A tleap script that builds the chain and sets N, CA, C and O, in Angstrom:
source leaprc.protein.ff14SB
mol = sequence {
  NMET LEU GLU LEU ASP LEU ARG SER ARG LYS
  PRO ILE TYR GLU GLN LEU VAL ASP LYS ILE
  LYS GLU LEU ILE ILE ILE GLU VAL MET LYS
  PRO ASP GLU GLN LEU PRO SER VAL ARG SER
  MET ALA GLN GLU LEU ALA ILE ASN PRO ASN
  THR ILE GLN LYS ALA TYR ARG GLU LEU GLU
  ASN GLN GLY TYR ILE TYR SER VAL LYS GLY
  LYS GLY SER PHE VAL SER PRO ALA THR PRO
  GLN PRO ASP ILE GLU LYS LEU ILE GLN VAL
  LYS LYS GLU LEU ALA LYS TYR LEU SER GLU
  ALA MET PHE LEU GLY MET PRO SER GLU GLU
  ILE ILE ASN LEU ILE LYS GLU ILE GLU ASP
  SER MET GLY GLY GLY CSER
}
set mol.1.N position { 3.311 -105.242 63.999 }
set mol.1.CA position { 3.139 -105.724 65.360 }
set mol.1.C position { 1.715 -105.447 65.849 }
set mol.1.O position { 1.044 -106.355 66.341 }
set mol.2.N position { 1.255 -104.216 65.719 }
set mol.2.CA position { -0.081 -103.849 66.175 }
set mol.2.C position { -0.900 -103.347 65.002 }
set mol.2.O position { -0.397 -102.623 64.144 }
set mol.3.N position { -2.171 -103.739 64.971 }
set mol.3.CA position { -3.073 -103.240 63.944 }
set mol.3.C position { -4.190 -102.472 64.618 }
set mol.3.O position { -4.808 -102.956 65.566 }
set mol.4.N position { -4.443 -101.272 64.123 }
set mol.4.CA position { -5.479 -100.426 64.689 }
set mol.4.C position { -6.606 -100.264 63.686 }
set mol.4.O position { -6.391 -100.291 62.474 }
set mol.5.N position { -7.806 -100.097 64.209 }
set mol.5.CA position { -8.969 -99.843 63.363 }
set mol.5.C position { -9.264 -98.354 63.428 }
set mol.5.O position { -9.894 -97.878 64.373 }
set mol.6.N position { -8.809 -97.624 62.426 }
set mol.6.CA position { -8.969 -96.178 62.419 }
set mol.6.C position { -10.421 -95.751 62.226 }
set mol.6.O position { -10.754 -94.586 62.443 }
set mol.7.N position { -11.280 -96.669 61.826 }
set mol.7.CA position { -12.702 -96.367 61.654 }
set mol.7.C position { -13.510 -96.642 62.917 }
set mol.7.O position { -14.680 -96.269 63.006 }
set mol.8.N position { -12.890 -97.287 63.878 }
set mol.8.CA position { -13.587 -97.652 65.113 }
set mol.8.C position { -13.961 -96.413 65.913 }
set mol.8.O position { -13.286 -95.385 65.852 }
set mol.9.N position { -15.038 -96.529 66.655 }
set mol.9.CA position { -15.436 -95.436 67.549 }
set mol.9.C position { -14.561 -95.414 68.793 }
set mol.9.O position { -14.510 -94.416 69.512 }
set mol.10.N position { -13.883 -96.509 69.037 }
set mol.10.CA position { -12.999 -96.598 70.198 }
set mol.10.C position { -11.757 -95.759 69.931 }
set mol.10.O position { -11.138 -95.893 68.875 }
set mol.11.N position { -11.383 -94.894 70.874 }
set mol.11.CA position { -10.198 -94.055 70.658 }
set mol.11.C position { -8.945 -94.892 70.369 }
set mol.11.O position { -8.793 -96.005 70.871 }
set mol.12.N position { -8.064 -94.333 69.556 }
set mol.12.CA position { -6.852 -95.041 69.153 }
set mol.12.C position { -6.002 -95.420 70.362 }
set mol.12.O position { -5.463 -96.525 70.419 }
set mol.13.N position { -5.878 -94.505 71.332 }
set mol.13.CA position { -5.033 -94.827 72.483 }
set mol.13.C position { -5.608 -96.009 73.266 }
set mol.13.O position { -4.848 -96.809 73.812 }
set mol.14.N position { -6.949 -96.132 73.329 }
set mol.14.CA position { -7.562 -97.270 74.022 }
set mol.14.C position { -7.316 -98.562 73.250 }
set mol.14.O position { -7.096 -99.615 73.848 }
set mol.15.N position { -7.354 -98.481 71.923 }
set mol.15.CA position { -7.040 -99.655 71.113 }
set mol.15.C position { -5.610 -100.105 71.371 }
set mol.15.O position { -5.337 -101.298 71.501 }
set mol.16.N position { -4.692 -99.129 71.444 }
set mol.16.CA position { -3.288 -99.450 71.733 }
set mol.16.C position { -3.147 -100.110 73.091 }
set mol.16.O position { -2.459 -101.121 73.230 }
set mol.17.N position { -3.800 -99.534 74.092 }
set mol.17.CA position { -3.740 -100.088 75.447 }
set mol.17.C position { -4.214 -101.541 75.422 }
set mol.17.O position { -3.551 -102.424 75.965 }
set mol.18.N position { -5.357 -101.783 74.793 }
set mol.18.CA position { -5.916 -103.137 74.748 }
set mol.18.C position { -4.994 -104.116 74.022 }
set mol.18.O position { -4.801 -105.244 74.475 }
set mol.19.N position { -4.427 -103.682 72.897 }
set mol.19.CA position { -3.552 -104.578 72.114 }
set mol.19.C position { -2.271 -104.908 72.885 }
set mol.19.O position { -1.831 -106.057 72.906 }
set mol.20.N position { -1.684 -103.899 73.514 }
set mol.20.CA position { -0.444 -104.141 74.262 }
set mol.20.C position { -0.728 -105.008 75.482 }
set mol.20.O position { 0.053 -105.905 75.799 }
set mol.21.N position { -1.840 -104.749 76.169 }
set mol.21.CA position { -2.208 -105.591 77.309 }
set mol.21.C position { -2.390 -107.035 76.873 }
set mol.21.O position { -1.957 -107.957 77.563 }
set mol.22.N position { -3.027 -107.230 75.730 }
set mol.22.CA position { -3.225 -108.585 75.216 }
set mol.22.C position { -1.882 -109.271 74.959 }
set mol.22.O position { -1.707 -110.439 75.304 }
set mol.23.N position { -0.938 -108.549 74.356 }
set mol.23.CA position { 0.384 -109.129 74.096 }
set mol.23.C position { 1.107 -109.481 75.394 }
set mol.23.O position { 1.836 -110.471 75.451 }
set mol.24.N position { 0.909 -108.680 76.426 }
set mol.24.CA position { 1.528 -108.954 77.722 }
set mol.24.C position { 0.850 -110.149 78.382 }
set mol.24.O position { 1.518 -111.032 78.920 }
set mol.25.N position { -0.477 -110.173 78.338 }
set mol.25.CA position { -1.236 -111.245 78.995 }
set mol.25.C position { -0.944 -112.601 78.371 }
set mol.25.O position { -0.789 -113.588 79.090 }
set mol.26.N position { -0.865 -112.667 77.038 }
set mol.26.CA position { -0.597 -113.955 76.381 }
set mol.26.C position { 0.907 -114.231 76.291 }
set mol.26.O position { 1.342 -115.181 75.640 }
set mol.27.N position { 1.677 -113.392 76.950 }
set mol.27.CA position { 3.125 -113.552 77.107 }
set mol.27.C position { 3.904 -113.508 75.802 }
set mol.27.O position { 4.960 -114.128 75.685 }
set mol.28.N position { 3.385 -112.774 74.819 }
set mol.28.CA position { 4.168 -112.493 73.617 }
set mol.28.C position { 5.264 -111.506 74.019 }
set mol.28.O position { 6.403 -111.593 73.561 }
set mol.29.N position { 4.888 -110.569 74.883 }
set mol.29.CA position { 5.851 -109.627 75.443 }
set mol.29.C position { 6.192 -110.110 76.854 }
set mol.29.O position { 5.307 -110.270 77.694 }
set mol.30.N position { 7.448 -110.335 77.098 }
set mol.30.CA position { 7.923 -110.909 78.358 }
set mol.30.C position { 8.240 -109.823 79.381 }
set mol.30.O position { 8.481 -108.672 79.019 }
set mol.31.N position { 8.238 -110.199 80.674 }
set mol.31.CA position { 8.618 -109.236 81.718 }
set mol.31.C position { 9.989 -108.616 81.440 }
set mol.31.O position { 10.927 -109.296 81.022 }
set mol.32.N position { 10.075 -107.330 81.681 }
set mol.32.CA position { 11.286 -106.529 81.491 }
set mol.32.C position { 11.677 -106.330 80.027 }
set mol.32.O position { 12.739 -105.774 79.747 }
set mol.33.N position { 10.842 -106.773 79.094 }
set mol.33.CA position { 11.102 -106.533 77.674 }
set mol.33.C position { 10.781 -105.072 77.358 }
set mol.33.O position { 9.779 -104.531 77.824 }
set mol.34.N position { 11.632 -104.455 76.573 }
set mol.34.CA position { 11.438 -103.049 76.234 }
set mol.34.C position { 10.386 -102.898 75.149 }
set mol.34.O position { 10.373 -103.636 74.164 }
set mol.35.N position { 9.499 -101.921 75.350 }
set mol.35.CA position { 8.511 -101.580 74.343 }
set mol.35.C position { 9.171 -100.673 73.314 }
set mol.35.O position { 10.170 -100.019 73.612 }
set mol.36.N position { 8.614 -100.630 72.096 }
set mol.36.CA position { 9.168 -99.708 71.101 }
set mol.36.C position { 9.084 -98.267 71.617 }
set mol.36.O position { 8.186 -97.928 72.387 }
set mol.37.N position { 10.012 -97.439 71.191 }
set mol.37.CA position { 9.983 -96.044 71.622 }
set mol.37.C position { 8.723 -95.376 71.077 }
set mol.37.O position { 8.138 -95.821 70.090 }
set mol.38.N position { 8.326 -94.306 71.742 }
set mol.38.CA position { 7.142 -93.561 71.326 }
set mol.38.C position { 7.300 -93.107 69.880 }
set mol.38.O position { 6.383 -93.249 69.071 }
set mol.39.N position { 8.457 -92.567 69.565 }
set mol.39.CA position { 8.706 -92.047 68.219 }
set mol.39.C position { 8.644 -93.147 67.162 }
set mol.39.O position { 8.007 -92.974 66.123 }
set mol.40.N position { 9.303 -94.278 67.423 }
set mol.40.CA position { 9.322 -95.347 66.416 }
set mol.40.C position { 7.941 -95.961 66.226 }
set mol.40.O position { 7.557 -96.291 65.103 }
set mol.41.N position { 7.184 -96.119 67.325 }
set mol.41.CA position { 5.847 -96.688 67.190 }
set mol.41.C position { 4.923 -95.710 66.455 }
set mol.41.O position { 4.087 -96.125 65.652 }
set mol.42.N position { 5.076 -94.429 66.730 }
set mol.42.CA position { 4.263 -93.419 66.046 }
set mol.42.C position { 4.531 -93.451 64.537 }
set mol.42.O position { 3.605 -93.336 63.734 }
set mol.43.N position { 5.800 -93.609 64.160 }
set mol.43.CA position { 6.142 -93.692 62.733 }
set mol.43.C position { 5.585 -94.971 62.116 }
set mol.43.O position { 5.026 -94.954 61.019 }
set mol.44.N position { 5.747 -96.078 62.836 }
set mol.44.CA position { 5.290 -97.372 62.324 }
set mol.44.C position { 3.780 -97.386 62.107 }
set mol.44.O position { 3.296 -97.911 61.104 }
set mol.45.N position { 3.031 -96.801 63.059 }
set mol.45.CA position { 1.571 -96.816 62.985 }
set mol.45.C position { 0.993 -95.578 62.302 }
set mol.45.O position { -0.214 -95.492 62.073 }
set mol.46.N position { 1.861 -94.628 61.981 }
set mol.46.CA position { 1.459 -93.370 61.338 }
set mol.46.C position { 0.400 -92.636 62.158 }
set mol.46.O position { -0.631 -92.210 61.638 }
set mol.47.N position { 0.685 -92.500 63.461 }
set mol.47.CA position { -0.206 -91.743 64.343 }
set mol.47.C position { 0.625 -90.788 65.190 }
set mol.47.O position { 1.851 -90.886 65.244 }
set mol.48.N position { -0.058 -89.873 65.843 }
set mol.48.CA position { 0.596 -88.843 66.638 }
set mol.48.C position { 1.347 -89.455 67.830 }
set mol.48.O position { 0.791 -90.304 68.527 }
set mol.49.N position { 2.587 -89.046 68.075 }
set mol.49.CA position { 3.337 -89.555 69.230 }
set mol.49.C position { 2.627 -89.314 70.567 }
set mol.49.O position { 2.786 -90.092 71.507 }
set mol.50.N position { 1.844 -88.232 70.644 }
set mol.50.CA position { 1.113 -87.972 71.895 }
set mol.50.C position { 0.112 -89.088 72.194 }
set mol.50.O position { -0.164 -89.380 73.358 }
set mol.51.N position { -0.424 -89.701 71.161 }
set mol.51.CA position { -1.372 -90.812 71.332 }
set mol.51.C position { -0.653 -92.018 71.933 }
set mol.51.O position { -1.173 -92.681 72.830 }
set mol.52.N position { 0.544 -92.292 71.429 }
set mol.52.CA position { 1.347 -93.393 71.962 }
set mol.52.C position { 1.689 -93.108 73.423 }
set mol.52.O position { 1.570 -93.983 74.281 }
set mol.53.N position { 2.110 -91.885 73.691 }
set mol.53.CA position { 2.477 -91.492 75.049 }
set mol.53.C position { 1.298 -91.662 76.005 }
set mol.53.O position { 1.472 -92.119 77.135 }
set mol.54.N position { 0.112 -91.297 75.556 }
set mol.54.CA position { -1.092 -91.434 76.389 }
set mol.54.C position { -1.374 -92.906 76.679 }
set mol.54.O position { -1.739 -93.259 77.801 }
set mol.55.N position { -1.209 -93.759 75.681 }
set mol.55.CA position { -1.419 -95.196 75.868 }
set mol.55.C position { -0.396 -95.760 76.847 }
set mol.55.O position { -0.751 -96.531 77.739 }
set mol.56.N position { 0.870 -95.380 76.689 }
set mol.56.CA position { 1.923 -95.857 77.598 }
set mol.56.C position { 1.647 -95.385 79.025 }
set mol.56.O position { 1.845 -96.137 79.980 }
set mol.57.N position { 1.193 -94.147 79.168 }
set mol.57.CA position { 0.885 -93.607 80.493 }
set mol.57.C position { -0.246 -94.418 81.151 }
set mol.57.O position { -0.192 -94.730 82.341 }
set mol.58.N position { -1.263 -94.748 80.356 }
set mol.58.CA position { -2.387 -95.544 80.868 }
set mol.58.C position { -1.928 -96.947 81.261 }
set mol.58.O position { -2.335 -97.464 82.302 }
set mol.59.N position { -1.088 -97.561 80.439 }
set mol.59.CA position { -0.557 -98.888 80.760 }
set mol.59.C position { 0.277 -98.854 82.038 }
set mol.59.O position { 0.245 -99.789 82.838 }
set mol.60.N position { 1.018 -97.774 82.218 }
set mol.60.CA position { 1.823 -97.630 83.427 }
set mol.60.C position { 0.924 -97.450 84.653 }
set mol.60.O position { 1.193 -98.015 85.714 }
set mol.61.N position { -0.136 -96.666 84.504 }
set mol.61.CA position { -1.093 -96.472 85.600 }
set mol.61.C position { -1.761 -97.782 85.997 }
set mol.61.O position { -2.065 -98.002 87.169 }
set mol.62.N position { -1.985 -98.644 85.021 }
set mol.62.CA position { -2.618 -99.936 85.292 }
set mol.62.C position { -1.622 -100.986 85.765 }
set mol.62.O position { -2.023 -102.078 86.167 }
set mol.63.N position { -0.329 -100.673 85.722 }
set mol.63.CA position { 0.692 -101.590 86.227 }
set mol.63.C position { 1.217 -102.594 85.225 }
set mol.63.O position { 1.932 -103.521 85.604 }
set mol.64.N position { 0.882 -102.433 83.949 }
set mol.64.CA position { 1.357 -103.372 82.941 }
set mol.64.C position { 2.781 -103.063 82.481 }
set mol.64.O position { 3.516 -103.965 82.077 }
set mol.65.N position { 3.165 -101.799 82.542 }
set mol.65.CA position { 4.517 -101.418 82.141 }
set mol.65.C position { 5.091 -100.454 83.166 }
set mol.65.O position { 4.374 -99.907 84.004 }
set mol.66.N position { 6.395 -100.260 83.078 }
set mol.66.CA position { 7.069 -99.245 83.886 }
set mol.66.C position { 8.045 -98.518 82.977 }
set mol.66.O position { 8.459 -99.048 81.945 }
set mol.67.N position { 8.410 -97.305 83.363 }
set mol.67.CA position { 9.341 -96.553 82.527 }
set mol.67.C position { 10.598 -96.230 83.320 }
set mol.67.O position { 10.571 -96.035 84.535 }
set mol.68.N position { 11.693 -96.183 82.584 }
set mol.68.CA position { 12.988 -95.805 83.149 }
set mol.68.C position { 13.415 -94.550 82.405 }
set mol.68.O position { 13.545 -94.549 81.181 }
set mol.69.N position { 13.627 -93.494 83.155 }
set mol.69.CA position { 13.968 -92.213 82.545 }
set mol.69.C position { 15.217 -92.358 81.671 }
set mol.69.O position { 16.251 -92.859 82.114 }
set mol.70.N position { 15.095 -91.910 80.426 }
set mol.70.CA position { 16.210 -91.962 79.490 }
set mol.70.C position { 16.386 -93.305 78.806 }
set mol.70.O position { 17.188 -93.410 77.878 }
set mol.71.N position { 15.665 -94.337 79.230 }
set mol.71.CA position { 15.832 -95.670 78.650 }
set mol.71.C position { 14.586 -96.138 77.894 }
set mol.71.O position { 14.699 -96.828 76.881 }
set mol.72.N position { 13.396 -95.765 78.383 }
set mol.72.CA position { 12.167 -96.176 77.714 }
set mol.72.C position { 11.195 -96.868 78.639 }
set mol.72.O position { 11.296 -96.775 79.863 }
set mol.73.N position { 10.245 -97.571 78.029 }
set mol.73.CA position { 9.203 -98.290 78.765 }
set mol.73.C position { 9.425 -99.787 78.635 }
set mol.73.O position { 9.870 -100.279 77.598 }
set mol.74.N position { 9.103 -100.508 79.715 }
set mol.74.CA position { 9.351 -101.938 79.785 }
set mol.74.C position { 8.123 -102.651 80.353 }
set mol.74.O position { 7.340 -102.062 81.098 }
set mol.75.N position { 7.966 -103.931 79.989 }
set mol.75.CA position { 6.881 -104.746 80.530 }
set mol.75.C position { 7.163 -104.990 82.003 }
set mol.75.O position { 8.268 -105.376 82.386 }
set mol.76.N position { 6.153 -104.762 82.815 }
set mol.76.CA position { 6.301 -104.925 84.257 }
set mol.76.C position { 6.419 -106.403 84.621 }
set mol.76.O position { 5.642 -107.224 84.134 }
set mol.77.N position { 7.393 -106.751 85.480 }
set mol.77.CA position { 7.530 -108.146 85.891 }
set mol.77.C position { 6.465 -108.552 86.906 }
set mol.77.O position { 6.141 -109.733 87.034 }
set mol.78.N position { 5.930 -107.584 87.618 }
set mol.78.CA position { 4.927 -107.876 88.636 }
set mol.78.C position { 3.555 -107.979 87.994 }
set mol.78.O position { 3.298 -107.405 86.936 }
set mol.79.N position { 2.682 -108.721 88.655 }
set mol.79.CA position { 1.299 -108.807 88.203 }
set mol.79.C position { 0.648 -107.457 88.421 }
set mol.79.O position { 0.715 -106.908 89.520 }
set mol.80.N position { 0.016 -106.913 87.385 }
set mol.80.CA position { -0.598 -105.595 87.544 }
set mol.80.C position { -1.734 -105.624 88.561 }
set mol.80.O position { -2.409 -106.638 88.736 }
set mol.81.N position { -1.928 -104.490 89.225 }
set mol.81.CA position { -3.035 -104.354 90.165 }
set mol.81.C position { -4.336 -104.391 89.363 }
set mol.81.O position { -4.445 -103.753 88.316 }
set mol.82.N position { -5.314 -105.138 89.859 }
set mol.82.CA position { -6.553 -105.221 89.093 }
set mol.82.C position { -7.283 -103.880 89.041 }
set mol.82.O position { -7.357 -103.151 90.030 }
set mol.83.N position { -7.806 -103.586 87.887 }
set mol.83.CA position { -8.636 -102.406 87.701 }
set mol.83.C position { -10.053 -102.848 88.043 }
set mol.83.O position { -10.718 -103.495 87.234 }
set mol.84.N position { -10.514 -102.499 89.244 }
set mol.84.CA position { -11.785 -102.993 89.766 }
set mol.84.C position { -12.948 -102.671 88.824 }
set mol.84.O position { -13.798 -103.522 88.563 }
set mol.85.N position { -12.976 -101.444 88.321 }
set mol.85.CA position { -14.046 -101.046 87.399 }
set mol.85.C position { -14.054 -101.927 86.156 }
set mol.85.O position { -15.099 -102.421 85.734 }
set mol.86.N position { -12.878 -102.111 85.583 }
set mol.86.CA position { -12.750 -102.922 84.365 }
set mol.86.C position { -13.123 -104.375 84.666 }
set mol.86.O position { -13.774 -105.031 83.852 }
set mol.87.N position { -12.713 -104.877 85.829 }
set mol.87.CA position { -13.016 -106.248 86.211 }
set mol.87.C position { -14.526 -106.460 86.345 }
set mol.87.O position { -15.046 -107.492 85.922 }
set mol.88.N position { -15.220 -105.503 86.921 }
set mol.88.CA position { -16.675 -105.580 87.051 }
set mol.88.C position { -17.320 -105.611 85.665 }
set mol.88.O position { -18.238 -106.392 85.414 }
set mol.89.N position { -16.827 -104.749 84.768 }
set mol.89.CA position { -17.353 -104.697 83.401 }
set mol.89.C position { -17.122 -106.026 82.683 }
set mol.89.O position { -18.018 -106.532 82.007 }
set mol.90.N position { -15.917 -106.594 82.829 }
set mol.90.CA position { -15.602 -107.858 82.165 }
set mol.90.C position { -16.479 -108.978 82.720 }
set mol.90.O position { -16.949 -109.826 81.962 }
set mol.91.N position { -16.704 -108.991 84.029 }
set mol.91.CA position { -17.560 -110.021 84.631 }
set mol.91.C position { -18.984 -109.939 84.095 }
set mol.91.O position { -19.605 -110.966 83.822 }
set mol.92.N position { -19.507 -108.720 83.943 }
set mol.92.CA position { -20.856 -108.556 83.399 }
set mol.92.C position { -20.934 -109.070 81.966 }
set mol.92.O position { -21.876 -109.772 81.598 }
set mol.93.N position { -19.926 -108.710 81.156 }
set mol.93.CA position { -19.913 -109.167 79.766 }
set mol.93.C position { -19.764 -110.678 79.690 }
set mol.93.O position { -20.414 -111.339 78.881 }
set mol.94.N position { -18.904 -111.212 80.538 }
set mol.94.CA position { -18.684 -112.653 80.560 }
set mol.94.C position { -19.970 -113.380 80.941 }
set mol.94.O position { -20.319 -114.386 80.323 }
set mol.95.N position { -20.675 -112.879 81.950 }
set mol.95.CA position { -21.945 -113.488 82.367 }
set mol.95.C position { -22.956 -113.457 81.221 }
set mol.95.O position { -23.692 -114.420 81.002 }
set mol.96.N position { -22.982 -112.340 80.494 }
set mol.96.CA position { -23.908 -112.208 79.365 }
set mol.96.C position { -23.592 -113.252 78.293 }
set mol.96.O position { -24.494 -113.920 77.788 }
set mol.97.N position { -22.310 -113.390 77.949 }
set mol.97.CA position { -21.921 -114.338 76.907 }
set mol.97.C position { -22.097 -115.784 77.354 }
set mol.97.O position { -22.497 -116.635 76.560 }
set mol.98.N position { -21.802 -116.068 78.618 }
set mol.98.CA position { -21.985 -117.428 79.112 }
set mol.98.C position { -23.467 -117.801 79.129 }
set mol.98.O position { -23.831 -118.925 78.786 }
set mol.99.N position { -24.315 -116.858 79.528 }
set mol.99.CA position { -25.762 -117.107 79.528 }
set mol.99.C position { -26.248 -117.390 78.113 }
set mol.99.O position { -27.048 -118.298 77.889 }
set mol.100.N position { -25.757 -116.607 77.165 }
set mol.100.CA position { -26.150 -116.802 75.773 }
set mol.100.C position { -25.682 -118.160 75.258 }
set mol.100.O position { -26.425 -118.860 74.570 }
set mol.101.N position { -24.443 -118.527 75.596 }
set mol.101.CA position { -23.901 -119.819 75.154 }
set mol.101.C position { -24.730 -120.976 75.722 }
set mol.101.O position { -25.031 -121.935 75.012 }
set mol.102.N position { -25.093 -120.883 76.993 }
set mol.102.CA position { -25.896 -121.946 77.606 }
set mol.102.C position { -27.304 -121.967 77.010 }
set mol.102.O position { -27.872 -123.040 76.808 }
set mol.103.N position { -27.866 -120.802 76.728 }
set mol.103.CA position { -29.182 -120.721 76.098 }
set mol.103.C position { -29.168 -121.398 74.729 }
set mol.103.O position { -30.140 -122.037 74.324 }
set mol.104.N position { -28.042 -121.244 74.023 }
set mol.104.CA position { -27.912 -121.840 72.687 }
set mol.104.C position { -27.555 -123.326 72.738 }
set mol.104.O position { -27.417 -123.972 71.700 }
set mol.105.N position { -27.407 -123.863 73.954 }
set mol.105.CA position { -27.192 -125.301 74.093 }
set mol.105.C position { -25.783 -125.744 74.418 }
set mol.105.O position { -25.512 -126.945 74.430 }
set mol.106.N position { -24.875 -124.819 74.683 }
set mol.106.CA position { -23.514 -125.224 75.029 }
set mol.106.C position { -23.531 -125.806 76.449 }
set mol.106.O position { -23.945 -125.129 77.391 }
set mol.107.N position { -23.086 -127.050 76.604 }
set mol.107.CA position { -23.067 -127.651 77.950 }
set mol.107.C position { -22.018 -126.986 78.843 }
set mol.107.O position { -20.991 -126.501 78.368 }
set mol.108.N position { -22.299 -126.976 80.142 }
set mol.108.CA position { -21.391 -126.332 81.091 }
set mol.108.C position { -20.017 -126.993 81.081 }
set mol.108.O position { -19.010 -126.327 81.319 }
set mol.109.N position { -19.963 -128.306 80.807 }
set mol.109.CA position { -18.668 -128.997 80.744 }
set mol.109.C position { -17.793 -128.411 79.630 }
set mol.109.O position { -16.581 -128.269 79.788 }
set mol.110.N position { -18.423 -128.076 78.512 }
set mol.110.CA position { -17.689 -127.491 77.388 }
set mol.110.C position { -17.161 -126.101 77.746 }
set mol.110.O position { -16.054 -125.729 77.357 }
set mol.111.N position { -17.958 -125.345 78.486 }
set mol.111.CA position { -17.533 -124.017 78.941 }
set mol.111.C position { -16.347 -124.147 79.887 }
set mol.111.O position { -15.375 -123.399 79.782 }
set mol.112.N position { -16.431 -125.093 80.806 }
set mol.112.CA position { -15.333 -125.321 81.758 }
set mol.112.C position { -14.069 -125.745 81.019 }
set mol.112.O position { -12.975 -125.285 81.346 }
set mol.113.N position { -14.212 -126.624 80.021 }
set mol.113.CA position { -13.050 -127.052 79.229 }
set mol.113.C position { -12.435 -125.880 78.471 }
set mol.113.O position { -11.213 -125.779 78.361 }
set mol.114.N position { -13.281 -124.998 77.951 }
set mol.114.CA position { -12.797 -123.815 77.240 }
set mol.114.C position { -11.997 -122.910 78.186 }
set mol.114.O position { -10.945 -122.390 77.818 }
set mol.115.N position { -12.501 -122.735 79.386 }
set mol.115.CA position { -11.788 -121.927 80.388 }
set mol.115.C position { -10.436 -122.553 80.701 }
set mol.115.O position { -9.433 -121.847 80.806 }
set mol.116.N position { -10.404 -123.876 80.851 }
set mol.116.CA position { -9.135 -124.579 81.134 }
set mol.116.C position { -8.152 -124.426 79.973 }
set mol.116.O position { -6.954 -124.250 80.194 }
set mol.117.N position { -8.655 -124.494 78.733 }
set mol.117.CA position { -7.789 -124.305 77.561 }
set mol.117.C position { -7.182 -122.909 77.553 }
set mol.117.O position { -5.992 -122.738 77.287 }
set mol.118.N position { -8.005 -121.927 77.843 }
set mol.118.CA position { -7.519 -120.540 77.866 }
set mol.118.C position { -6.478 -120.372 78.975 }
set mol.118.O position { -5.441 -119.740 78.774 }
set mol.119.N position { -6.762 -120.935 80.127 }
set mol.119.CA position { -5.825 -120.857 81.249 }
set mol.119.C position { -4.493 -121.517 80.896 }
set mol.119.O position { -3.429 -120.974 81.193 }
set mol.120.N position { -4.556 -122.687 80.264 }
set mol.120.CA position { -3.334 -123.393 79.849 }
set mol.120.C position { -2.548 -122.590 78.820 }
set mol.120.O position { -1.319 -122.545 78.870 }
set mol.121.N position { -3.258 -121.955 77.882 }
set mol.121.CA position { -2.571 -121.168 76.847 }
set mol.121.C position { -1.910 -119.933 77.416 }
set mol.121.O position { -1.006 -119.368 76.800 }
set mol.122.N position { -2.356 -119.505 78.598 }
set mol.122.CA position { -1.784 -118.328 79.247 }
set mol.122.C position { -0.700 -118.710 80.252 }
set mol.122.O position { -0.267 -117.872 81.044 }
set mol.123.N position { -0.271 -119.932 80.228 }
set mol.123.CA position { 0.800 -120.355 81.128 }
set mol.123.C position { 0.302 -120.620 82.537 }
set mol.123.O position { 1.012 -120.350 83.506 }
set mol.124.N position { -0.905 -121.145 82.662 }
set mol.124.CA position { -1.403 -121.500 83.982 }
set mol.124.C position { -2.337 -120.494 84.587 }
set mol.124.O position { -2.939 -120.771 85.625 }
set mol.125.N position { -2.485 -119.325 83.978 }
set mol.125.CA position { -3.395 -118.316 84.512 }
set mol.125.C position { -2.920 -117.746 85.816 }
set mol.125.O position { -1.738 -117.807 86.157 }
set mol.126.N position { -3.874 -117.184 86.545 }
set mol.126.CA position { -3.497 -116.601 87.835 }
set mol.126.C position { -4.315 -117.162 88.949 }
set mol.126.O position { -4.129 -116.781 90.104 }
savepdb mol mol.pdb
quit
């Protein structure tokens, strides 16, 4: 289900957070769907359960999942609250990549079409 890069400088729990968020955003994981238990995911990925727990805690703080005591963690049905810091970072990176694409000759119409394709693939976007 999830592949981690153990050689990456990015911490494993951050990789987990990013991968799970991606699965939620592209709607592979549906609202109220249960996530694998900490223990089973730790065995599957051969990593420490505390790392999984830290990732789940971060996802819960960001509003992507919620937990039910004794039952586990589930995908949140509500739209998560935006992480303002992360949003600012993504906007800066996006501006950098869009500037580079336009510098290399990509027409703005093609960029707009790409955005529309991504929005359509995400079920209409937000």
